[in-house]
C-alpha positions in Angstrom: 20.3 -12.9 19.4 17.5 -14.9 21.1 15.9 -16.8 18.2 13.1 -18.1 20.4 11.9 -14.8 22.0 8.3 -14.8 22.9 5.9 -12.2 21.5 6.0 -10.5 24.9 9.6 -11.1 25.9 12.9 -9.2 25.1 13.6 -9.2 21.4 10.0 -10.0 20.5 9.5 -6.7 18.6 12.8 -7.2 16.8 11.9 -10.7 15.7 8.4 -9.6 14.5 9.9 -6.7 12.7 12.5 -8.9 10.9 9.7 -11.3 9.9 7.6 -8.5 8.6 10.4 -6.7 6.8 11.6 -9.9 5.2 8.0 -10.8 4.1 7.5 -7.3 2.8 10.6 -7.5 0.6 9.9 -11.0 -0.7 6.2 -10.6 -1.2 6.7 -7.4 -3.1 9.5 -8.6 -5.3 8.4 -12.2 -5.9 4.7 -12.4 -5.1 2.9 -13.6 -2.0 2.0 -17.1 -3.1 5.5 -17.7 -4.5 7.2 -17.2 -1.2 6.9 -19.9 1.5 7.0 -19.5 5.2 10.2 -21.5 5.5 12.1 -19.0 3.3 10.8 -16.1 5.3 11.8 -17.8 8.5 15.3 -18.5 7.2 15.9 -15.1 5.7 14.6 -13.4 8.9 16.9 -15.6 11.0 14.2 -16.7 13.5 13.0 -20.0 14.7 9.8 -21.5 13.3 8.2 -21.3 16.7 9.0 -17.6 16.8 7.2 -17.2 13.5 4.1 -19.0 14.7 4.1 -17.0 18.0 3.8 -13.8 16.0 1.8 -15.1 13.0 -0.4 -18.2 13.5 -0.6 -18.6 9.7 0.9 -17.2 6.5 -2.4 -15.3 5.9 -1.9 -13.6 9.3 1.5 -12.4 8.1 0.1 -11.3 4.7 -2.6 -9.3 6.6 0.1 -7.7 8.8 2.0 -6.8 5.6 -1.0 -5.2 4.0 -1.9 -3.3 7.2 1.7 -2.1 7.6 1.7 -0.7 4.1 -1.7 0.9 4.6 -0.4 2.6 7.8 2.6 3.9 6.0 0.4 5.4 3.3 -2.1 6.9 5.7 0.7 8.4 7.8 2.3 9.9 4.7 -0.9 11.6 3.7 -1.5 12.8 7.2 2.0 14.3 7.2 1.3 16.4 4.1 1.2 20.1 5.0 -2.2 21.7 5.2 -3.0 23.3 1.9 -6.0 24.2 -0.2 -8.1 21.2 -1.4 -6.9 21.1 -5.0 -3.3 21.3 -3.9 -3.9 18.5 -1.4 -5.3 16.3 -4.1 -2.2 17.0 -6.2 0.0 16.2 -3.3 -1.8 12.9 -2.6 -1.7 11.9 -6.3 1.9 13.2 -6.4 2.8 10.4 -4.0 2.3 8.0 -6.9 5.0 9.8 -8.9 7.4 9.7 -5.9 6.8 6.0 -5.4 7.2 4.8 -9.0 10.3 6.9 -9.9 12.2 5.8 -6.7 13.3 2.6 -8.4 12.4 -1.1 -8.0 8.7 -0.5 -8.8 6.8 -3.7 -9.4 3.3 -2.5 -9.4 0.9 -1.5 -6.6 1.4 -3.8 -3.6 -2.3 -3.6 -2.8 -3.4 -4.5 -6.4 -0.8 -7.3 -6.5 -2.1 -8.7 -3.2 -5.7 -8.4 -4.4 -4.9 -10.5 -7.5 -3.6 -13.2 -5.2 -6.5 -13.0 -2.8 -9.6 -12.9 -5.0 -12.1 -13.9 -2.3 -13.7 -10.7 -1.2 -14.5 -12.2 2.2 -10.8 -13.0 3.1 -9.4 -10.7 5.8 -6.5 -9.8 3.4 -9.0 -8.7 0.7 -11.1 -6.8 3.3 -8.0 -4.9 4.5 -7.2 -4.0 0.8 -10.9 -2.9 0.4 -10.7 -0.8 3.5 -7.5 0.9 2.2 -9.2 1.7 -1.1 -12.3 3.1 0.7 -10.0 5.3 2.8 -8.2 6.5 -0.3 -11.5 7.3 -2.1 -12.9 9.0 1.0 -9.8 11.2 1.4 -10.0 12.3 -2.2 -13.8 12.8 -2.0 -13.4 15.1 1.1 -10.9 17.2 -0.7 -13.1 17.3 -3.9 -16.1 18.3 -1.8 -14.1 21.1 -0.2 -13.1 22.2 -3.7 -16.8 22.3 -4.7 -16.5 19.5 -7.3 -20.0 19.0 -8.6 -19.8 15.2 -8.2 -17.1 14.5 -5.6 -17.8 10.8 -5.2 -17.7 10.2 -8.9 -14.5 12.2 -9.4 -12.9 10.4 -6.4 -13.8 7.1 -8.0 -12.2 8.3 -11.3 -9.1 9.3 -9.4 -8.8 6.0 -7.6 -9.2 4.2 -11.0 -6.6 6.6 -12.5 -4.3 5.8 -9.6 -4.6 2.1 -10.2 -3.8 2.5 -13.8 -0.9 4.8 -13.2 0.6 2.5 -10.6 0.5 -0.4 -13.0 1.6 1.6 -16.1 4.7 2.6 -14.1 5.6 -1.1 -13.9 4.7 -2.0 -17.4 5.9 1.2 -19.1 8.4 3.9 -18.2 8.0 5.1 -14.6 9.6 8.4 -15.6 6.5 9.2 -17.7 4.1 9.0 -14.6 4.7 12.5 -13.0 3.6 14.2 -16.3 0.6 11.8 -16.6 -0.5 12.6 -13.0 -0.3 16.3 -13.8 -2.2 16.0 -17.1 -4.8 13.8 -15.6 -5.5 16.2 -12.7 -5.7 19.1 -15.2 -8.4 17.3 -17.1 -10.3 15.7 -14.3 -10.5 18.5 -11.7 -13.4 20.9 -12.5 -12.4 24.6 -12.4 -14.5 26.5 -9.8 
């Protein structure tokens, strides 16, 4: 293994991937501020120069972490089969149930990161805000297609509900979340 691969040379993608995978695991399980760069470098088995070739600072790595998680979520929603709007909302919200019952749930990684990056002007926080705006807009489009009388308000309620469910799954029993998702959708979605 070439521990000093450049960002454009052979092995560059593998080194960056190891750094990002290691950071993802550690940031999620222990918290972003609690994990230092030296530990990430050691556990990813790369040289310090390799780290800095890929990520000029820890904040750049954190931003890459948030953006990678965001891409995964957007891709998962894009991969959902085409279905009527109400079923699509249930499928999107159902992803919460899938995530929290899979095991090892420690709260929403976006909310966890937002707690550690309270400055709304930081690039990390802006990426989190962009993720939340996309989530709201995705739900709002489905709600509008379902003829909800106030799709923006209902979407905001569903985002807030999602936040609460994601944290409740960490603090309470994650096995309760699928039933709560179903009950919440039954109560929040207006019947046509």
